[in-house]
C-alpha positions in Angstrom: 22.4 -13.6 -37.6 21.6 -14.3 -34.0 20.7 -11.3 -31.8 23.2 -11.4 -29.0 21.9 -8.2 -27.3 21.3 -8.8 -23.6 17.9 -7.9 -22.0 18.4 -4.8 -19.7 19.3 -5.6 -16.2 17.3 -3.8 -13.5 19.5 -2.8 -10.6 17.5 -3.5 -7.5 18.1 -1.6 -4.2 17.9 -2.3 -0.6 16.1 -0.7 2.4 19.3 1.4 3.0 18.9 3.1 -0.4 15.4 4.5 0.4 16.6 7.7 2.2 18.7 8.5 -0.7 16.0 7.9 -3.1 13.6 10.0 -1.2 16.1 12.8 -1.1 16.1 13.0 -4.9 12.4 14.2 -4.7 12.8 17.7 -4.1 9.4 19.1 -5.3 7.1 21.1 -3.2 4.3 19.7 -0.9 6.3 16.8 0.1 4.1 15.8 3.2 7.3 14.3 4.6 5.7 12.8 7.8 3.0 11.1 5.8 5.7 9.7 3.6 8.0 8.5 6.3 5.1 6.9 8.3 4.6 4.3 5.7 8.2 3.6 4.6 8.9 0.5 6.7 5.6 -1.2 6.1 5.8 -0.6 2.3 9.2 -2.0 2.1 8.3 -5.2 3.9 5.2 -5.6 1.7 7.1 -5.2 -1.6 10.3 -7.0 -0.5 8.7 -10.0 1.1 5.0 -10.3 0.8 3.4 -9.0 -2.5 3.5 -11.2 -5.5 4.0 -8.7 -8.1 7.1 -7.6 -10.1 7.8 -5.1 -13.0 7.3 -8.1 -15.3 3.8 -9.2 -13.8 2.1 -5.9 -13.3 -0.5 -6.9 -16.1 -0.7 -10.6 -15.0 -4.4 -11.4 -13.8 -2.9 -13.6 -11.2 -0.8 -10.9 -9.5 -1.4 -9.4 -6.2 -2.9 -6.1 -6.0 -1.6 -3.2 -3.8 -3.8 -0.1 -3.5 -2.4 3.1 -2.0 -5.3 5.1 -0.4 -3.0 7.2 1.8 -1.7 8.7 -1.4 -0.6 12.2 0.0 3.1 12.2 0.5 3.8 9.3 -1.9 7.5 9.7 -1.8 8.1 6.5 0.2 5.9 4.6 -2.4 7.8 6.1 -5.3 11.1 5.2 -3.6 10.1 1.6 -3.0 8.7 1.2 -6.5 12.0 2.6 -7.9 14.1 0.3 -5.6 12.3 -2.7 -6.8 12.8 -1.8 -10.5 9.2 -0.7 -11.5 10.7 2.5 -12.9 14.2 4.1 -13.1 15.3 6.4 -10.3 16.1 9.0 -12.9 12.3 9.9 -12.6 12.6 10.8 -8.9 14.1 14.3 -9.2 11.2 15.5 -11.2 8.6 14.6 -8.6 5.6 17.0 -8.6 6.8 18.8 -11.7 4.2 19.6 -14.6 5.7 17.1 -16.9 6.5 14.3 -14.4 4.6 11.1 -14.0 5.2 11.2 -10.3 2.5 13.6 -9.0 1.6 14.5 -5.5 -0.8 11.8 -5.6 0.0 8.6 -7.7 -1.8 8.3 -11.0 -2.4 4.7 -12.2 -2.2 5.8 -15.7 1.3 7.2 -15.3 3.0 5.5 -12.4 4.2 2.0 -13.4 2.9 -0.6 -10.8 0.2 1.7 -9.4 -3.2 0.1 -9.3 -5.5 3.1 -8.5 -5.1 6.9 -8.5 -5.7 8.5 -5.2 -7.2 11.7 -4.1 -9.7 12.3 -1.4 -9.1 10.1 1.6 -11.6 7.2 2.2 -11.8 5.7 -1.3 -9.1 3.0 -1.1 -10.6 0.4 1.2 -14.0 0.5 -0.7 -12.1 0.2 -4.0 -10.2 -2.8 -2.5 -13.5 -4.5 -1.5 -14.8 -4.0 -5.1 -11.5 -5.3 -6.5 -11.8 -8.6 -4.3 -15.4 -9.0 -5.4 -14.4 -8.4 -9.1 -11.7 -11.0 -8.8 -14.1 -13.5 -7.4 -16.5 -12.9 -10.1 -13.8 -13.7 -12.6 -13.0 -17.0 -10.7 -9.7 -15.5 -9.5 -9.4 -16.6 -5.9 -5.6 -16.7 -5.6 -4.6 -13.1 -6.0 -4.5 -11.0 -2.7 -5.5 -7.5 -2.5 -3.7 -5.1 -0.1 -4.7 -1.6 0.6 -2.8 0.9 2.8 -4.9 3.4 4.6 -4.3 6.1 7.3 -6.0 6.0 10.6 -7.7 9.3 9.9 -9.4 7.8 6.9 -11.5 5.6 9.3 -13.3 8.7 10.2 -15.0 8.4 6.8 -18.3 6.7 6.3 -17.2 5.1 3.2 -14.6 3.0 5.2 -17.2 2.1 7.9 -19.5 0.5 5.1 -16.5 -1.4 3.5 -15.4 -2.7 6.9 -19.0 -3.8 7.8 -19.5 -5.6 4.4 -16.1 -7.4 4.1 -16.2 -9.2 7.4 -19.6 -10.9 6.9 -18.9 -11.6 3.3 -15.8 -13.5 4.2 -13.4 -11.7 1.8 -10.4 -13.7 2.7 -8.4 -12.1 -0.3 -8.6 -8.7 1.4 -5.8 -7.3 3.5 -5.9 -3.7 5.0 -2.8 -2.1 6.4 -3.7 0.8 8.6 -0.8 3.3 9.4 -1.7 4.6 12.8 0.1 7.9 13.6 -2.7 9.0 16.1 -4.3 11.4 13.6 -7.8 10.0 13.7 -10.6 12.5 15.1 -13.1 10.0 16.5 -11.0 6.9 17.5 -12.7 3.6 18.5 -13.3 2.0 21.8 -10.6 -0.6 22.4 -8.5 0.6 19.5 -8.5 0.4 15.7 -8.0 -3.3 15.7 -11.2 -3.9 17.7 -13.1 -2.1 15.2 -12.2 -4.4 12.6 -12.5 -7.4 14.9 -16.0 -6.5 15.8 -16.9 -6.6 12.2 -15.7 -10.2 11.7 -12.1 -9.4 10.5 -8.8 -10.9 11.8 -6.9 -8.0 13.2 -3.3 -7.6 14.5 -1.6 -4.5 16.0 2.2 -4.2 15.5 5.1 -1.7 15.8 5.2 0.0 12.3 8.9 0.2 12.4 9.8 -3.5 13.3 10.3 -5.4 10.0 10.1 -8.8 11.6 6.9 -8.0 13.4 5.4 -6.5 10.3 6.2 -9.6 8.2 4.8 -11.9 10.9 1.5 -9.7 11.0 1.3 -9.6 7.1 1.6 -13.4 6.9 -0.9 -14.1 9.8 -3.3 -17.0 8.8 -6.9 -15.6 8.5 -9.0 -18.5 6.9 -12.4 -17.2 5.8 -11.9 -13.6 7.2 -10.2 -10.5 5.8 -7.1 -9.3 7.6 -6.4 -6.0 9.0 -2.8 -5.0 10.3 -2.6 -1.9 12.4 1.1 -0.5 12.2 1.7 1.9 15.0 4.2 4.7 14.3 5.2 7.9 15.9 2.3 10.4 16.3 2.1 12.9 13.6 3.7 16.2 14.7 
């Protein structure tokens, strides 16, 4: 007998659904400003740029997205749910003891997550290592994206990662910096100049403008890593 049972259909959502999906997450310690600062950039990445789907999360040729700014991950969870990586029925359990959706994403529990996050400053070095690992395997097509906060640039680990990636010509590496004016030290000329002085291609955009974000994300940068600085409203 032929099995005529149809495969389950994932109901994908649109950007207009994200506020509703975030509202389902009612747990404590929501870090709402951190979540909303990343919302537009995450949406454009997953909707138009990243070459990864729920069906290709284990494909060696997939793009990798690393969330370093892991506190306040509701926007990330909402975007993953909207794109079918897991069902939205998981969202109301956010932060609960038995929920896979913790206050920081856990790569062993969250479908689609590439790393677990915790202390700020780890994501960019991990992204550099990921690119080097892909190169060692002869995988030069997958792109590696990492989202960091501007305050993470206060960390020495990120300074070393920036200093290495430019001269090493890590073209597969893409860093998205969410700039909500929360960094302590700053940089002469702004964040983009910090990357540019280390041999990166760097672009600064309005972090709420989807067209500008897409144009920045797809900027050609042959032989160099790319940094996109997305400016949003200052952290209150």
